[in-house]
N, C-alpha and C positions, 0 to 999 in steps of 0.2 A: 544446069539442072536447078530445080526449085527445091527448097527445103520442105520436108514433110514433118508436120507436128504429130507426134505419136501419142500424145495424151488422149485418153479415151473421150469420145463424144459423150455429152450428157446422157443421151438416150441409152448408151451402154450401161450406165449406172442405174437408170430409172426403170428399165424393163421389168425388173422384179418387183418394183413398187407399184406398177400400174396394173397389177392383177390381184384378184381377190385372194388367191393363195399363191405362194411362190411356185412359179412354173405353170399356173393355170392359163389356158388360152383365152378365157373370157375376161376381158379387161374392164376395170372400173377407174374413175378419176383418181381415187386414192384408196388406201387400205389401212387397216389398223397396223400400228407399228409394234416393235418389240420393246416393251417397257417394264421397268421395275415397278413394284407396287407403290413406291414413294413418289413416282412421277405423275403429275396431274394432267399432262397433255394427253390427248386422245388419238389424234390423227397425225400422220406424217405429211408435211407439205413437201411435195415432190420437186421442189426447185428453190432457188434463192432469189430474193429481190433486194439487193444491197442498196442502202441509202446512207447519205452523209459519210461517204467513204474517206473524206479528207480528215476525219477525226482520228484516223490511224496514223497520221503523219506527225512526227515529232517536231515541235517548233524549235527544238535545240539542234536539229540536224541541218548543218549548213555547208558541209563539204561539197555536196552536189545537190542539184535541184530535184524537185518532185516532178518526175517525167511521166507524161500522160500518153505518149504515142510509142507503144512498144508491143511487140508480140513476144509471149513468154511460153516456155515449155519446161516443166519440171522433169527431172530425170532421176530415176531410182536405180541405184546400183550400177555396176561396171559396164556390162554389155550395152544397155540402152544409152548410157552416156557416151561411150566410145563410138557407137554407131552414129549418134548425132554429131560428134566431133568430126568424124571422117567425112560425113556428108557435107559439113561446112568446109572442111579443108579441100574437098574436091572442087569447090567453086573457085578456088584460087589456082589459076593456070596461066597467068600472063606476067610479064616483067613489072607491070604496075601494081600487082597484087602482093600481099604480104601475110605472114603468119607471125604473131607475137605471143610468147608464152612466158608467164611468170610462175615459178614453181618453188615449193619447199624442197622437193626432190623430183627427179625426172629419170625414168628408166625407159630406154628406147629399144631394148633388146628382145622384146616379146611381141608376139602377134596380137594386135589389139582386138581384132575380130576373127577368131578362128572358126566361127560359124558364119554361114552365108546370111547376111542381113537383107540382101536384095535392095539395099539403099545406096550402095557405093561400089565402085570398082576397086576400092582400096582394101576390101576384105582380104584376109590372108597374108597381109604384109606386116612386118614389124614397124614400129614407130620410126626407126632410122631409115628403113627402106622407103617409107612414105615421104619423109623430109627430103631424102635424096632425089626421089622422083620429082618433087615439087621444085627444088632448087634447079634441077636440069630444065624445068619449064620456064625458068627465069624468076620464080617467086622468091621474094626476100624472106628469110627466116631470122627472127631475133628472139633470143632466149635469155632470160634473166633468172638466175638461180641463187638461192642462199648458199653462201660459202660455209657449209657446215663442216669445218675442219675437225670438230670433235668426233664426228662419225667415222669410224675406221672403215676400211674397204670391206665390203661384204662379198664373200665367196659363196656362190650357189650354183645350182645346175644351169642357171641362165647366164652365168658368166660372172666376171668381176664387176662390182657396181659401186660407184659413188658419184657425186656430182662433178668431181674433177674429170673422171673418165668419160662422163656424159659430155662435158664440154669438149674434150678431145675429139670425140666421135662427131660432134656437130661441126667443129672447126674443119674436120677433114672433108666436109661437104663442099668446101671451096676447092677450085682447081689447084693443082700443085704449082703451076706457073701461070698465074693470071696475067693478063695484059696490064701494063703499068697504069693504064687509064681506067681499069675496071673498078669503078666505085659507083654506088655502094657495093660492098661485098655481098656475096650470095647469102652467107650465113655468119652470124655473130652470136657469141655466147659470152656473157659476163657472169663470173662468180662474185657476188656482192657480200662484203662483210661489214657494211655500214649499218650495224644494229646497235641497240642498247646493250648494256652489259648482260651477258648470258641470254641475249635476245635471239630472235629468229625472223626470217622472212617467210611467212606461212601462207601467203595468198596462193590460190590455185586458179589462175586466170588464163584463158585462151582467147585470142582475138584473131579473126580471119577476115581479111578484106579481099573479096573476090567478085564474081559476077552477080552475086546477090546482095552486094553492099557489105557493110560492117556487121559481123556476127560475133557476139560475145558469150563466153561461158564463165561461170563462177560457182563456187560451192565448196564441197568437202573432198572431192576426188582429186588425188594426184594421178598422173599417168604412170601407172605401176602395175606389174603383173598381179599384185595381191588384191586387185579389184575384180579379177576375172578368173584366176586360177586357184584351185582348192589346195594350196600348199601353205605351209606356215610362213607368216610374215614376221619380219623383225623390226622392232622399234629400238633405236639406240639413244642413249643419253651418256655422253662420254664414251668409254669403251664398254660399258655395260649395255646389255640388251635384254629384251623379253621377246618371246616368240608367242604369237597368237594364231588362232585358226583363221584361215582365209577361204574364200574371198571376204573382204570386209564389207559390211553394210554401209551404204553412203547415199547422200542426196546431193544433186547438182542442178544447175539450171542453164538454159540457153535463152539468149535475148537478142532481138534485133530492134533497132530504133534508137531513141534518144539515150536510153540507159547504156546501150553499148558504147556510145560516144563517151559517156562518163567513165566507163571502164578503160577506154583508150587514154583518157586524160590521166587516170590513175597510173596506168602503165608508163606513160611519158614521164610523169613525176618520179616514179620509182627509178626509171632508167637514168634520168638526168642526175639524180643525187646518189646513184650507185657508186660504191667505191670498189673498182675492179681489183681483183687479186692477181698478182703475177703468177701465172700457172706454168710458164715455160722457162727453161734455160737454154741458151744456145751453145754452140761449140766455142764461143768466145768466153764463156763463163770460166772463171778460175778453177772451179772444181772439175769441170770437164777437161780442161787443159792439163790438169795434174792427174787425171785418171781417177778422181775420187767419185763416189756414188752421187747420183743426182739428188739434190736436197729433197727432204721429205715434202710431200704434197706438191711436188712440181714434176713437170714432164720435160723431156728433151724435145726441142722443136721450135716452131715460130708461131706466135699468136697472130691470127689474121686481123685482129683489132689494130695491129701496128702495120704501117707501110713496110714494104720490102726494104731491107737494109737497116732498119731501125733496130737498136739493141732491145732485148726483152726488158731490161731495166727501165726503158723509157715509156713503159705503159702509162697512159694518162691517169691522172688522179681521179677523174670523175667520168661517169658514163657519157655525159653529153660531149666530152672532149674526144671520145671515140666516134660518136655519131649523135646527131640530134634526131632522136626518134620522132619528134614532132614533124620534121621535114618529110620523113617517110610516110607519116600518117596523115599529113595535111590534106591530100586529095580525098581521102575517105571521110575526114572530119568535115570538110567543106561541102561534100555532096549533099544534095537534098534528101532529107529523111522521108522515105516512103515505106510504110509498113502495111502489110495486109491486115484487114480486120478479121476477127475482133481484136481490140486493143486492151492492154492492161497498164495499170499505173505502177511505176517502180521508183523507189528511191535507193540509190547506192549509198552505202555507208562504209566507213573504214576505221581501222586502227592504224596509226602511223608508227611503224617500228624503226624507221630511219631517222636518227636524231638530227641530221642535217636538214631533212625535209621538214621535220616537226618544228624546227626553229624559225621557219619562214612565217611571216605574218600574212598568210593567204588562206582563204576558205578551204582550199583543197589540201591544206596541211593540217586540218582539224580532225581530231578524234570524235567520231559520233556514232560508232557501231553500238556501243552500250547504251547510249541515249535513245537510239531508235528502238532497241529491244526493251529497254525499261519503259518507254512510253507505251509500247504494245501491251506489256503486262498490266500497266496501270489503267489501260482503256478496256481491258477484257470485262465482259459482262456474262459470259456463258461458261467457257472452259478454256484451259491452256493445255496444249499437248507439246511436249519437248522430246527431241532425240538429241543426245549429247554424248560425246566420247568420254568426258571427264566429270562434269557437274561438280565443280569445285568452288564456284563463286559464292561466298557468303553474302555479298551484296545482292546477287540475284536471289538467293534464298530469302533474304529479308523482304525484297520486293514481292516475291511470290507469296510470302506469308501475309503481307498486307492485302493482296488481291483475293485471298480465300473467302472473305465474307461476301464478295461481289460475284463469285462464280460458283458453278455447280460441281466442278471437279478439276483436278490437276493430275495429269498422267505424265510421267517422265520415264523414257527408255534410256538406260545407260549400259555401258559395258560392264560385265560382271567383274567382281574383284579378282577372281582367279584367272580370267582371260587377260586382265591388265592389272597385275599386282603392284604396279608402280604407284607409290604414294596414295594408297587407299585411305590413309589418314585424312587427306584433304577432302575426299568425297564424303567420308563419314562425318567430318566436321561440318560440311555443307548441309548434309541431311539433318544433323543435330540442330543446326541453326534454324533450319526451316521449321521443324516441329517446335522448337523452343519459342519461336516468335509467333506462331499461330496461337491466338488467345483461346479460341473455343475448341472444346473437345469434338464437337460436331464438325467443325471445319477441318480438324485433323483427319477425320474419317473420309474427307473428300479427296485425300491425297493417295495416289497409287504410284509406286516406283517399281520398275520391272527390268529384267534382263531377257535376252533371248536364250532359249533353252538348248537348241541344237548347235553343233560345232559349225555347220555351214552358215556363213555370214553371222556368226554369233557376236563378232566384235562390232560394236556400234561405233562407226567413225563419223556419222552424220553430225552436223551442227545446225539444227533447224528448229523452228517453232511453227505451229499452227494455232491461231487464236480465234475462237468464235466462228470457225469456218469462213472467215472473211480476210484474215491477214496471214500470209505465209512469209516467214523470214528464213532465207537459205544463205549459207555462207561458209567461210573457213574459220570463223571465230568460235572457239570453244567457250563454254561457260566457266571461265577462270580469269585470273588477273592477266595472264599472258594475252588471252583473246581480246580483252576489253581495254587494256592499258599499255601493253608492253611490246608485242610483236606486230609485224605487218599483217593485216587482215582485211578482208572485204566481205560485206554482206549485201543482200538485196532484200528490201521489204516490198512485197508484191500484193496488190489488191485488184479486184475488179473495179471498173468504174461504176458509178451509180446505175441502177437498172434502166433509167430513162435516157442514158447516153446513147445517141444514135450510132456511135462507132463501137460500142461495147458488145459483149456476147449476146445480149438480148435485143440489140438493134433499136432500143428505145420502146419496145413493145411489152406491156405488162403481161400479156398472155403467153409470151415465149418462155418455155420452161428451160432454164439453164442453171447449172451449178457453178459456184465460184471456183476459181482455180485452187484456192486454199482448201476448199471442201473436197474437191477431187483428190488432191494430194493426200489429205488426211485419210480418206476412205481407202485409197490404194495402199497406203502404208499399213493401216490397220488390217486390211485383208491379207497382206503378206505376213504380218506377225500372228494374227489370230486364226488364219485359215478359215475365214467366214466369208460367204458371198457378199459382194458389194452392197446389194440391196438391203441386207440386214444391218448395215453399218451407216446408212444414210443419216439417221438421227443420232448425234453424238451422245446425248444424254441416255437414250435408250441403249445404245451400243456399249456403254460402259459396263453393262451386265456381263459382256463377254470377257472383259478384263478381270472382273471379279470371279467369274465362273467360266474359265477358258475351256473350250471344247477339247476333246482328247488329242486332237491333232495340232493344237495351237502351239506355236513356237515362242511362248512367253512363260515366265515364272516370276514370282515376287522377288524383288531385291532382298537378299537374305539378311542385310544389316538392320538391326532394330535400333531406331532412333533413341538416343539417350543412354545407350549401353556403355558409351565412353571408349569403346575400342580396346585394344590391347595396350600393355605398357610400352611395347615397341612403337605403337602408333603415337602415344603421348610423347615419346622422345623424338619421333619423326616430325611432329608438328612444329618443333623448334627450327629445323633446317629445311623442311620441304618447301615452305613458302619462299625461301631464298633461292633454292636450287631448282625446284621443279616449276614453281609458279611465282616468279618475281613480279613486282608491280611497278609499272612505269609511271611517269609523271604526266 
C-alpha cells in the first residue's frame, strides 16, 4: 500500500480567499483581508513564494546534514498521528522489514484507532495486538525505553502500566521455545538508564522499514491512551503525580527520505550506547531459591536479549552487545532514496542525554536542538508562534525579547497553571524574564500568551514553533533546560524549498499558488484553537485580531499570570529547588 498524505491541499485553504465575500460563488483573484486599523497592507496574497530558504538553517547545527529530499506530513493530535503510524506499520510485512521505537513511555494496552480510518486494516487493534501480528509475519521489532524507575506502577481501568511491564509484554512476542539458531530475535526491548543525573530519555521516534522504504516519525506524541481518550492522564515525578484532562493536544510529524535516515542513525547511536537494566530474575536466583519475594522492579523469567541457558545476571553492559542495530538497519540505510514530489527541506537536531554518547568526539554526539531553535528566532522578521508544554527557558525568553523589535507579534500557547501546577514558578520566572528584557513598551504589547479554555485537549503537550509561515520546528524538546541541554531529545526544522525549485510544491512555476507547509500548520492550529474558518487566518498579522478578540466559541483565554507580579512566597521558595529537581541543566 502507498502512504497517503492527509495534509490539506492548498486549494482547501484558498477557496474562501478567492471569492469577493466568504462563500460567494463569484470568484476574484484576491479579496480584502481581515485587518486591524494599525496594519498598512491592503490585500491578501493568496499563496507563498519562498526565497533564500537556506537562511533558516543554523550554521551551528552539525549533528546531521541539511536534507533536501524528503516528503513531510505534519500531524495534529492523537487520532491523525496514530492513523499515519498504523498506515506506515502496515507496510512492514516481511522478515527483512523492521519496526524501531524510541520512547519516554509506551503503553500498548489500548486500541490505537477505535474509529474506522479507512487507511489501514489495523484499525480496532491494541498496540500489542499490532506488534504481535507483525512479529508473526516475520517483522523485527526493536524498542528502546527510558528506565524510569522513579515512576511507580500506575493502576487504571486499562490495566497495570509502567515501562517494565511494557517490556515484559514485548518480550512475550517471542516464541516460548525458539529454535537455537533463531537469530535475530523477533522482538527486543531495552530499558535504558544511561542518563545524566536526574535525566530522562524523552525522544518519541518511530521508524518503519517496509515496502515503502524507511518511514520516520518524530515530535511530541507518546504512544499512550491519553492522546485519544478523554480520561485523566497522570504525570509522575518520583511518587508524586498530577492528573490533567485528556486527551492531550500535541503535534507530530511523518517523514520519508534523507531525514528519515538521520532518525535511523540517531536510533542506532541511542541503542549502541544504551545501558540495559536487568529486568528479570530466574529460578537460579538466591531470592527465588529461598522463597523470598522477587526484587523490586524485576520480573521472574528470562530476557530474550540473552541466549538460552545464560544467567540473567549476564545481561550485556551495552545495547550493541545485545545486537548491533546498524546491522538490522543497513539494508534500509543503503537503499536508494526515492521520495515522491513535492519535496521539503529538513534538518534533524538533537539533545544528547546519554553521557556515554555525549563524550564521543563525533558530529552525531553533538547537541544542536537549541542552536537550531535559537537561529530560527534570530532570523524571524514577521512573527513567532509557539506551542509548549512548559515554557520555562529563560535563555529562550531572552532570545525572544531580542527578536521583538524585528517582528510584528509573538504568540505563545502554554498549558494553564491549574492544568499543570508542577513548578509554575519556573514558567512565571520565564514570563518575567521575557517582559523584563523587552526594552520598548510598544514591543511588550506585541506579546500574547494564552491557554486553552476547555477541558478537552486543554493540556498543551506540543513542543513546536512556526516562524514567519516559512519555518516549522516540531520535536520532543520542551522550552526548558532539560529539553535543550539535559535529556535525550529530537527536533526537525522544516522548510519549503525556494519557489523556483522544480521538485518543490510549486514545480518551479511562479504562477502556481501554494502555501508553505509551515503556513498550513499554523492555519490549522489557529483554526482549532480559535474556531475560525481557515480563510480568515491566512494572513497572520490580520488574524492576530482573533487572538485579541476571540469569537464566542474560541477555545483560548489569556494566560492569567501578570508579568512582574513576582508570584507567591511559595514560588520564591520553589525557585531555589525547582531548577535542580524539575529542570536541571546539562553540560
